C-alpha positions in Angstrom: 41.4 -57.9 -26.4 40.3 -58.9 -23.0 41.5 -62.0 -21.3 38.8 -64.5 -20.3 38.4 -67.2 -17.8 40.8 -70.1 -16.7 39.4 -72.3 -19.6 40.8 -69.9 -22.2 44.0 -69.4 -20.4 44.5 -73.2 -20.1 43.7 -73.6 -23.8 46.3 -71.1 -24.8 48.9 -72.7 -22.5 48.1 -76.0 -24.3 48.7 -74.4 -27.7 45.0 -74.4 -28.6 43.0 -71.5 -29.9 40.2 -69.9 -27.9 36.6 -71.2 -28.1 34.5 -69.9 -31.0 32.2 -68.5 -28.4 32.8 -68.1 -24.7 30.2 -66.8 -22.3 30.8 -66.0 -18.6 28.1 -64.9 -16.1 25.7 -63.6 -18.7 22.5 -62.3 -17.2 19.4 -60.4 -18.3 16.3 -59.3 -16.4 13.1 -57.9 -17.9 11.2 -56.2 -15.0 10.7 -58.9 -12.4 11.5 -61.7 -14.7 15.0 -63.1 -14.8 15.3 -64.2 -18.4 19.0 -65.3 -18.3 20.6 -66.3 -15.0 24.4 -65.9 -15.1 25.1 -68.6 -17.7 28.5 -69.9 -18.6 29.1 -71.7 -21.9 32.0 -72.6 -24.3 31.4 -73.5 -27.9 34.6 -75.1 -29.4 35.9 -73.8 -32.6 35.0 -76.0 -35.5 31.9 -77.5 -33.8 28.3 -77.7 -34.9 26.5 -76.8 -31.7 22.7 -77.0 -31.0 21.1 -74.8 -28.4 17.8 -76.3 -27.3 15.2 -75.4 -24.7 11.5 -74.9 -24.2 9.7 -71.7 -25.2 10.7 -68.9 -22.9 13.9 -70.7 -21.8 16.1 -67.8 -22.6 17.7 -69.1 -25.8 17.0 -66.1 -28.0 17.8 -63.6 -25.3 21.1 -65.4 -24.7 22.0 -65.5 -28.4 21.0 -61.8 -28.8 23.4 -60.8 -25.9 26.2 -63.1 -27.2 26.1 -61.5 -30.6 25.9 -57.9 -29.6 22.2 -57.3 -30.4 21.1 -56.9 -26.8 23.2 -55.5 -24.0 23.4 -57.8 -20.9 22.9 -56.7 -17.4 26.0 -58.6 -16.4 28.6 -60.9 -17.8 31.0 -61.1 -20.7 31.2 -62.7 -24.1 34.1 -63.5 -26.4 34.1 -64.6 -30.1 37.4 -66.2 -30.9 38.9 -64.3 -28.0 37.5 -60.9 -29.0 35.3 -59.2 -26.4 31.9 -58.7 -28.0 31.1 -55.7 -25.9 34.6 -54.3 -25.5 35.5 -54.5 -29.2 32.1 -54.8 -30.9 33.1 -54.0 -34.5 36.0 -56.5 -34.4 33.8 -59.2 -32.9 31.0 -58.6 -35.4 33.3 -59.0 -38.4 33.8 -62.6 -37.2 30.1 -63.4 -37.0 27.2 -64.1 -39.4 23.8 -63.8 -37.8 20.3 -65.1 -38.6 18.3 -63.7 -35.7 14.7 -64.7 -35.0 12.1 -62.1 -35.7 14.4 -59.3 -36.8 12.9 -57.5 -39.8 14.9 -57.3 -43.1 15.0 -54.5 -45.6 12.1 -56.2 -47.4 11.6 -53.4 -50.0 14.8 -54.5 -51.6 14.9 -57.4 -54.0 16.6 -60.6 -52.8 19.7 -59.8 -54.9 19.8 -56.2 -53.6 19.5 -57.3 -50.0 22.4 -59.8 -50.1 24.5 -57.3 -52.1 23.8 -54.6 -49.5 24.9 -57.0 -46.7 28.2 -57.7 -48.5 28.9 -54.0 -49.2 28.0 -53.1 -45.6 30.7 -55.5 -44.5 33.3 -53.5 -46.6 33.7 -56.1 -49.3 34.8 -55.1 -52.8 32.0 -55.0 -55.4 33.4 -57.7 -57.7 33.6 -60.2 -54.8 30.1 -59.3 -53.7 28.7 -59.9 -57.1 30.3 -63.3 -57.4 29.3 -64.4 -54.0 25.7 -63.2 -54.4 25.4 -65.2 -57.5 26.8 -68.3 -55.9 24.6 -68.0 -52.8 21.4 -67.4 -54.7 22.0 -70.4 -57.0 22.9 -72.7 -54.1 19.9 -71.7 -52.0 17.6 -72.0 -55.1 16.7 -68.3 -55.1 18.3 -67.4 -58.4 14.9 -67.2 -60.2 13.6 -64.9 -57.5 16.6 -62.7 -57.3 14.6 -59.7 -58.7 11.6 -60.2 -56.5 11.0 -57.9 -53.5 11.7 -59.7 -50.2 8.3 -58.5 -48.9 6.8 -60.8 -51.5 8.9 -63.9 -50.5 7.4 -66.8 -48.6 8.4 -67.4 -45.0 10.9 -70.2 -46.2 12.4 -68.0 -48.9 12.8 -65.2 -46.4 14.8 -67.5 -44.1 17.0 -68.5 -47.0 17.7 -64.9 -48.2 18.5 -64.0 -44.5 20.9 -66.9 -44.4 22.6 -65.8 -47.6 23.0 -62.3 -46.0 24.7 -64.0 -43.0 27.1 -66.0 -45.2 28.2 -63.4 -47.7 31.3 -62.3 -45.8 32.4 -65.9 -45.0 32.3 -65.4 -41.2 34.2 -67.7 -38.7 31.1 -68.1 -36.5 27.6 -68.5 -37.8 24.7 -68.0 -35.2 21.3 -69.2 -36.5 18.1 -68.8 -34.4 15.5 -71.3 -35.7 16.9 -71.4 -39.2 14.7 -74.3 -40.4 11.4 -72.9 -39.3 8.9 -72.6 -42.3 11.6 -74.1 -44.6 10.5 -76.9 -46.9 12.2 -80.4 -46.5 14.3 -80.1 -49.8 15.6 -76.6 -48.9 16.2 -77.7 -45.3 18.4 -80.6 -46.6 20.2 -78.2 -48.9 20.9 -75.8 -46.0 22.2 -78.7 -43.8 24.6 -79.6 -46.5 25.8 -76.0 -46.7 26.3 -75.8 -43.0 28.1 -79.2 -42.7 30.5 -78.1 -45.5 31.0 -74.8 -43.7 32.0 -76.6 -40.5 34.2 -79.1 -42.4 36.1 -76.1 -43.8 36.8 -74.7 -40.3 33.7 -72.7 -39.5 31.6 -72.9 -36.3 27.8 -73.1 -36.3 25.5 -72.4 -33.4 21.9 -73.3 -34.2 18.8 -72.8 -31.9 16.1 -75.3 -32.6 13.1 -77.0 -31.0 13.5 -80.2 -33.2 15.5 -82.6 -31.1 15.9 -85.2 -33.8 17.3 -82.6 -36.1 19.8 -81.4 -33.5 20.8 -85.0 -32.7 21.4 -85.8 -36.3 23.0 -82.5 -37.3 25.1 -81.3 -34.4 28.2 -82.7 -32.6 27.7 -80.5 -29.5 24.6 -79.4 -27.6 23.6 -77.1 -24.8 20.2 -77.4 -23.0 18.8 -74.2 -21.6 15.8 -73.9 -19.3 14.6 -71.2 -16.9 17.5 -69.0 -18.0 20.2 -71.5 -17.0 22.4 -74.0 -18.8 21.3 -77.4 -17.5 23.8 -79.5 -19.6 26.4 -78.8 -22.2 29.0 -80.9 -24.1 29.1 -83.3 -27.0 25.7 -84.7 -28.0 26.7 -88.2 -26.7 27.8 -86.7 -23.4 24.6 -84.8 -22.9 22.1 -87.5 -24.0 23.9 -90.2 -21.9 22.7 -93.2 -23.8 19.1 -91.9 -24.2 17.6 -90.1 -27.2 18.3 -86.4 -27.1 14.5 -85.8 -26.8 14.2 -88.1 -23.8 17.2 -86.6 -22.1 15.8 -83.1 -22.8 12.5 -84.0 -21.1 14.3 -85.6 -18.2 16.4 -82.4 -17.7 13.7 -79.9 -18.3 10.7 -81.7 -16.9 7.1 -80.6 -17.4 5.7 -83.6 -19.3 2.0 -83.6 -18.6 -0.1 -86.7 -17.8 -2.9 -87.2 -20.4 -4.6 -90.2 -18.8 -7.4 -87.9 -17.6 -8.6 -87.1 -21.1 -11.1 -89.9 -21.1 -13.4 -88.1 -23.5 -10.9 -88.3 -26.3 -11.3 -92.1 -26.5 -13.5 -93.2 -29.4 -13.9 -96.8 -28.3 
């Protein structure tokens, strides 16, 4: 296990555990575009952290590198003190992932897919069967357990992917746009599941464009734009007395003036 930065060393000296996720100097370039620019970020264990930023800010690239899906050009990442790139198998056992845009084995049924995810993690069959049943019932997918994933709606696909990420009871859950295409009732149910997970000692990192949702759901937040972390901390620290949306716009900029659209006025 590789030692990290002064922040982790200080935490250990104070008798605290390492952050759930610690990122140092993470960078990635695609051709001439610098997608992620040497970012540093700590996500405390037991927190519910929102990662917010405009399209093209580097959120998905950062999460992909932080979870071992994309190799960085530079930098290091630790999950509960385990080096993601030095000890990838050990680190990945600690994580549950819902990546954005990654294809599932959609010629399996929903039940088969979640079962496969559990068996792939080395879980015993009886435990997998029990947990699959619990997850499908909780996520309102029990009636569609025998349906091929390719025939699921977008919202159902999100939920079956979440079930696959939860099956092994990870210590860190990383979700990229988990509420996209999910109906309001299912979204409320998922939020309850995630809050209970955090209350029991887990850590959630969720990427989202919906500022109000992040403000209501999360206790920590990091704002990313142009491949850099502009602000990070508790939600109250980052928003500084403003709404999170107003603070986000203030940090990121780019709000366009619409006064010139005179032709839109109907009276």
